[in-house]
PyMOL commands that place a pseudoatom at each C-alpha (Angstrom):
pseudoatom trace, name=CA, resn=MET, resi=1, chain=A, elem=C, hetatm=0, pos=[0.000, 0.000, 0.000]
pseudoatom trace, name=CA, resn=LYS, resi=2, chain=A, elem=C, hetatm=0, pos=[1.343, 3.377, -0.986]
pseudoatom trace, name=CA, resn=PRO, resi=3, chain=A, elem=C, hetatm=0, pos=[1.346, 6.110, 1.734]
pseudoatom trace, name=CA, resn=ARG, resi=4, chain=A, elem=C, hetatm=0, pos=[-0.890, 9.076, 1.089]
pseudoatom trace, name=CA, resn=PRO, resi=5, chain=A, elem=C, hetatm=0, pos=[0.574, 12.600, 0.913]
pseudoatom trace, name=CA, resn=ALA, resi=6, chain=A, elem=C, hetatm=0, pos=[-1.033, 13.492, 4.254]
pseudoatom trace, name=CA, resn=GLN, resi=7, chain=A, elem=C, hetatm=0, pos=[0.657, 10.526, 5.940]
pseudoatom trace, name=CA, resn=LEU, resi=8, chain=A, elem=C, hetatm=0, pos=[4.000, 11.514, 4.447]
pseudoatom trace, name=CA, resn=ALA, resi=9, chain=A, elem=C, hetatm=0, pos=[3.536, 15.099, 5.625]
pseudoatom trace, name=CA, resn=ILE, resi=10, chain=A, elem=C, hetatm=0, pos=[2.756, 13.921, 9.172]
pseudoatom trace, name=CA, resn=ALA, resi=11, chain=A, elem=C, hetatm=0, pos=[5.756, 11.590, 9.192]
pseudoatom trace, name=CA, resn=LEU, resi=12, chain=A, elem=C, hetatm=0, pos=[8.016, 14.352, 7.895]
pseudoatom trace, name=CA, resn=ALA, resi=13, chain=A, elem=C, hetatm=0, pos=[6.706, 16.794, 10.518]
pseudoatom trace, name=CA, resn=PHE, resi=14, chain=A, elem=C, hetatm=0, pos=[7.327, 14.201, 13.241]
pseudoatom trace, name=CA, resn=VAL, resi=15, chain=A, elem=C, hetatm=0, pos=[10.899, 13.527, 12.103]
pseudoatom trace, name=CA, resn=THR, resi=16, chain=A, elem=C, hetatm=0, pos=[11.556, 17.257, 11.706]
pseudoatom trace, name=CA, resn=ALA, resi=17, chain=A, elem=C, hetatm=0, pos=[10.319, 17.893, 15.250]
pseudoatom trace, name=CA, resn=LEU, resi=18, chain=A, elem=C, hetatm=0, pos=[12.489, 15.138, 16.731]
pseudoatom trace, name=CA, resn=THR, resi=19, chain=A, elem=C, hetatm=0, pos=[15.707, 16.033, 14.929]
pseudoatom trace, name=CA, resn=PRO, resi=20, chain=A, elem=C, hetatm=0, pos=[16.574, 18.997, 17.211]
pseudoatom trace, name=CA, resn=LEU, resi=21, chain=A, elem=C, hetatm=0, pos=[15.777, 16.873, 20.258]
pseudoatom trace, name=CA, resn=ALA, resi=22, chain=A, elem=C, hetatm=0, pos=[18.135, 14.168, 19.056]
pseudoatom trace, name=CA, resn=ALA, resi=23, chain=A, elem=C, hetatm=0, pos=[20.852, 16.748, 18.443]
pseudoatom trace, name=CA, resn=LEU, resi=24, chain=A, elem=C, hetatm=0, pos=[20.291, 18.182, 21.918]
pseudoatom trace, name=CA, resn=ALA, resi=25, chain=A, elem=C, hetatm=0, pos=[20.526, 14.732, 23.479]
pseudoatom trace, name=CA, resn=THR, resi=26, chain=A, elem=C, hetatm=0, pos=[23.733, 14.063, 21.547]
pseudoatom trace, name=CA, resn=ARG, resi=27, chain=A, elem=C, hetatm=0, pos=[25.251, 17.351, 22.769]
pseudoatom trace, name=CA, resn=ALA, resi=28, chain=A, elem=C, hetatm=0, pos=[24.188, 16.584, 26.353]
pseudoatom trace, name=CA, resn=HIS, resi=29, chain=A, elem=C, hetatm=0, pos=[25.797, 13.153, 26.134]
pseudoatom trace, name=CA, resn=ALA, resi=30, chain=A, elem=C, hetatm=0, pos=[29.000, 14.679, 24.741]
pseudoatom trace, name=CA, resn=ALA, resi=31, chain=A, elem=C, hetatm=0, pos=[29.061, 17.239, 27.577]
pseudoatom trace, name=CA, resn=GLU, resi=32, chain=A, elem=C, hetatm=0, pos=[28.629, 14.455, 30.149]
pseudoatom trace, name=CA, resn=ALA, resi=33, chain=A, elem=C, hetatm=0, pos=[31.461, 12.506, 28.532]
pseudoatom trace, name=CA, resn=GLN, resi=34, chain=A, elem=C, hetatm=0, pos=[33.696, 15.591, 28.719]
pseudoatom trace, name=CA, resn=VAL, resi=35, chain=A, elem=C, hetatm=0, pos=[32.943, 16.028, 32.422]
pseudoatom trace, name=CA, resn=GLY, resi=36, chain=A, elem=C, hetatm=0, pos=[33.761, 12.370, 32.984]
pseudoatom trace, name=CA, resn=GLU, resi=37, chain=A, elem=C, hetatm=0, pos=[37.035, 12.710, 31.090]
pseudoatom trace, name=CA, resn=ALA, resi=38, chain=A, elem=C, hetatm=0, pos=[37.890, 15.859, 33.051]
pseudoatom trace, name=CA, resn=GLN, resi=39, chain=A, elem=C, hetatm=0, pos=[37.247, 14.044, 36.334]
pseudoatom trace, name=CA, resn=VAL, resi=40, chain=A, elem=C, hetatm=0, pos=[39.593, 11.241, 35.294]
pseudoatom trace, name=CA, resn=LEU, resi=41, chain=A, elem=C, hetatm=0, pos=[42.265, 13.759, 34.283]
pseudoatom trace, name=CA, resn=ALA, resi=42, chain=A, elem=C, hetatm=0, pos=[41.781, 15.637, 37.573]
pseudoatom trace, name=CA, resn=ALA, resi=43, chain=A, elem=C, hetatm=0, pos=[42.044, 12.577, 39.830]
pseudoatom trace, name=CA, resn=PRO, resi=44, chain=A, elem=C, hetatm=0, pos=[45.839, 12.819, 40.339]
pseudoatom trace, name=CA, resn=CYS, resi=45, chain=A, elem=C, hetatm=0, pos=[45.462, 16.510, 41.274]
pseudoatom trace, name=CA, resn=ALA, resi=46, chain=A, elem=C, hetatm=0, pos=[43.481, 15.577, 44.406]
pseudoatom trace, name=CA, resn=ALA, resi=47, chain=A, elem=C, hetatm=0, pos=[46.571, 14.080, 46.038]
pseudoatom trace, name=CA, resn=CYS, resi=48, chain=A, elem=C, hetatm=0, pos=[48.071, 17.560, 46.497]
pseudoatom trace, name=CA, resn=HIS, resi=49, chain=A, elem=C, hetatm=0, pos=[45.335, 20.088, 45.741]
pseudoatom trace, name=CA, resn=GLY, resi=50, chain=A, elem=C, hetatm=0, pos=[42.547, 18.276, 47.595]
pseudoatom trace, name=CA, resn=PRO, resi=51, chain=A, elem=C, hetatm=0, pos=[39.253, 16.860, 46.364]
pseudoatom trace, name=CA, resn=ASP, resi=52, chain=A, elem=C, hetatm=0, pos=[37.762, 19.067, 43.665]
pseudoatom trace, name=CA, resn=GLY, resi=53, chain=A, elem=C, hetatm=0, pos=[40.785, 21.369, 43.863]
pseudoatom trace, name=CA, resn=VAL, resi=54, chain=A, elem=C, hetatm=0, pos=[40.089, 22.659, 47.375]
pseudoatom trace, name=CA, resn=SER, resi=55, chain=A, elem=C, hetatm=0, pos=[43.394, 22.248, 49.173]
pseudoatom trace, name=CA, resn=PRO, resi=56, chain=A, elem=C, hetatm=0, pos=[43.305, 21.473, 52.893]
pseudoatom trace, name=CA, resn=ALA, resi=57, chain=A, elem=C, hetatm=0, pos=[46.963, 22.433, 53.356]
pseudoatom trace, name=CA, resn=GLN, resi=58, chain=A, elem=C, hetatm=0, pos=[49.554, 24.931, 52.158]
pseudoatom trace, name=CA, resn=ILE, resi=59, chain=A, elem=C, hetatm=0, pos=[49.372, 23.816, 48.539]
pseudoatom trace, name=CA, resn=PRO, resi=60, chain=A, elem=C, hetatm=0, pos=[47.283, 26.327, 46.584]
pseudoatom trace, name=CA, resn=ALA, resi=61, chain=A, elem=C, hetatm=0, pos=[43.614, 25.622, 46.006]
pseudoatom trace, name=CA, resn=ILE, resi=62, chain=A, elem=C, hetatm=0, pos=[42.810, 25.625, 42.297]
pseudoatom trace, name=CA, resn=ALA, resi=63, chain=A, elem=C, hetatm=0, pos=[39.027, 25.335, 42.370]
pseudoatom trace, name=CA, resn=GLY, resi=64, chain=A, elem=C, hetatm=0, pos=[37.235, 28.365, 40.980]
pseudoatom trace, name=CA, resn=LYS, resi=65, chain=A, elem=C, hetatm=0, pos=[40.288, 30.029, 39.462]
pseudoatom trace, name=CA, resn=PRO, resi=66, chain=A, elem=C, hetatm=0, pos=[39.690, 31.509, 36.007]
pseudoatom trace, name=CA, resn=GLN, resi=67, chain=A, elem=C, hetatm=0, pos=[40.143, 28.937, 33.262]
pseudoatom trace, name=CA, resn=GLU, resi=68, chain=A, elem=C, hetatm=0, pos=[42.505, 31.179, 31.280]
pseudoatom trace, name=CA, resn=ASP, resi=69, chain=A, elem=C, hetatm=0, pos=[44.793, 31.573, 34.304]
pseudoatom trace, name=CA, resn=LEU, resi=70, chain=A, elem=C, hetatm=0, pos=[44.845, 27.842, 34.944]
pseudoatom trace, name=CA, resn=VAL, resi=71, chain=A, elem=C, hetatm=0, pos=[45.597, 27.061, 31.288]
pseudoatom trace, name=CA, resn=ARG, resi=72, chain=A, elem=C, hetatm=0, pos=[48.444, 29.577, 31.295]
pseudoatom trace, name=CA, resn=GLN, resi=73, chain=A, elem=C, hetatm=0, pos=[49.919, 28.147, 34.515]
pseudoatom trace, name=CA, resn=LEU, resi=74, chain=A, elem=C, hetatm=0, pos=[49.586, 24.519, 33.448]
pseudoatom trace, name=CA, resn=LEU, resi=75, chain=A, elem=C, hetatm=0, pos=[51.160, 25.205, 30.054]
pseudoatom trace, name=CA, resn=ALA, resi=76, chain=A, elem=C, hetatm=0, pos=[53.998, 27.057, 31.770]
pseudoatom trace, name=CA, resn=PHE, resi=77, chain=A, elem=C, hetatm=0, pos=[54.587, 24.070, 34.053]
pseudoatom trace, name=CA, resn=ARG, resi=78, chain=A, elem=C, hetatm=0, pos=[54.631, 21.772, 31.043]
pseudoatom trace, name=CA, resn=ASP, resi=79, chain=A, elem=C, hetatm=0, pos=[56.629, 23.869, 28.610]
pseudoatom trace, name=CA, resn=ALA, resi=80, chain=A, elem=C, hetatm=0, pos=[58.846, 26.250, 30.598]
pseudoatom trace, name=CA, resn=ALA, resi=81, chain=A, elem=C, hetatm=0, pos=[58.752, 25.423, 34.284]
pseudoatom trace, name=CA, resn=PRO, resi=82, chain=A, elem=C, hetatm=0, pos=[61.184, 27.236, 36.573]
pseudoatom trace, name=CA, resn=ALA, resi=83, chain=A, elem=C, hetatm=0, pos=[64.004, 25.133, 38.016]
pseudoatom trace, name=CA, resn=ASP, resi=84, chain=A, elem=C, hetatm=0, pos=[62.503, 25.195, 41.524]
pseudoatom trace, name=CA, resn=THR, resi=85, chain=A, elem=C, hetatm=0, pos=[59.160, 23.698, 40.428]
pseudoatom trace, name=CA, resn=THR, resi=86, chain=A, elem=C, hetatm=0, pos=[58.147, 20.729, 42.527]
pseudoatom trace, name=CA, resn=ILE, resi=87, chain=A, elem=C, hetatm=0, pos=[56.388, 17.945, 40.653]
pseudoatom trace, name=CA, resn=MET, resi=88, chain=A, elem=C, hetatm=0, pos=[54.041, 19.974, 38.449]
pseudoatom trace, name=CA, resn=ASN, resi=89, chain=A, elem=C, hetatm=0, pos=[56.442, 20.125, 35.504]
pseudoatom trace, name=CA, resn=ARG, resi=90, chain=A, elem=C, hetatm=0, pos=[56.688, 16.345, 35.417]
pseudoatom trace, name=CA, resn=LEU, resi=91, chain=A, elem=C, hetatm=0, pos=[52.952, 15.824, 35.819]
pseudoatom trace, name=CA, resn=MET, resi=92, chain=A, elem=C, hetatm=0, pos=[52.021, 18.274, 33.072]
pseudoatom trace, name=CA, resn=LYS, resi=93, chain=A, elem=C, hetatm=0, pos=[54.312, 16.526, 30.558]
pseudoatom trace, name=CA, resn=GLY, resi=94, chain=A, elem=C, hetatm=0, pos=[51.617, 13.849, 30.356]
pseudoatom trace, name=CA, resn=TYR, resi=95, chain=A, elem=C, hetatm=0, pos=[48.883, 16.235, 29.182]
pseudoatom trace, name=CA, resn=ASP, resi=96, chain=A, elem=C, hetatm=0, pos=[48.315, 17.611, 25.679]
pseudoatom trace, name=CA, resn=ASP, resi=97, chain=A, elem=C, hetatm=0, pos=[46.848, 21.061, 25.004]
pseudoatom trace, name=CA, resn=ALA, resi=98, chain=A, elem=C, hetatm=0, pos=[43.263, 19.796, 24.764]
pseudoatom trace, name=CA, resn=GLN, resi=99, chain=A, elem=C, hetatm=0, pos=[43.551, 17.892, 28.038]
pseudoatom trace, name=CA, resn=ILE, resi=100, chain=A, elem=C, hetatm=0, pos=[45.009, 20.938, 29.785]
pseudoatom trace, name=CA, resn=GLU, resi=101, chain=A, elem=C, hetatm=0, pos=[42.121, 23.050, 28.483]
pseudoatom trace, name=CA, resn=LEU, resi=102, chain=A, elem=C, hetatm=0, pos=[39.619, 20.441, 29.707]
pseudoatom trace, name=CA, resn=LEU, resi=103, chain=A, elem=C, hetatm=0, pos=[41.332, 20.163, 33.093]
pseudoatom trace, name=CA, resn=ALA, resi=104, chain=A, elem=C, hetatm=0, pos=[41.438, 23.938, 33.561]
pseudoatom trace, name=CA, resn=GLY, resi=105, chain=A, elem=C, hetatm=0, pos=[37.772, 24.206, 32.607]
pseudoatom trace, name=CA, resn=TYR, resi=106, chain=A, elem=C, hetatm=0, pos=[36.866, 21.530, 35.111]
pseudoatom trace, name=CA, resn=PHE, resi=107, chain=A, elem=C, hetatm=0, pos=[38.638, 23.231, 38.016]
pseudoatom trace, name=CA, resn=ALA, resi=108, chain=A, elem=C, hetatm=0, pos=[37.311, 26.649, 37.010]
pseudoatom trace, name=CA, resn=LYS, resi=109, chain=A, elem=C, hetatm=0, pos=[33.725, 25.348, 37.160]
pseudoatom trace, name=CA, resn=VAL, resi=110, chain=A, elem=C, hetatm=0, pos=[34.020, 23.015, 40.135]
pseudoatom trace, name=CA, resn=GLY, resi=111, chain=A, elem=C, hetatm=0, pos=[34.726, 25.938, 42.448]
pseudoatom trace, name=CA, resn=GLN, resi=112, chain=A, elem=C, hetatm=0, pos=[31.622, 27.899, 41.499]
for i in range(1, 112): cmd.bond("trace and resi %d" % i, "trace and resi %d" % (i + 1))
show_as sticks, trace
zoom trace
């Protein structure tokens, strides 16, 4: 049986209405995946900077700092750390630019 034009129009309207919802769900899933990846990348930071970047000791807290500042500091540790840097220069060698951006974004948001 061949579909009638009205049935095709209804089906097209239905698909057209759902397409933005599917795109929104895909973006939401991607955002959740990024948060999960950021949490994995941030796990080693907790040893010194405390859970969620809130340091309980003399080591600086990093939660809530501006993302741009964190990116700049982390890249400096990785690429041109001063001689008296503790362990940060060695830790940052394991992160690429995208991971540093993700990590900085995570700590910038987690403190808000």
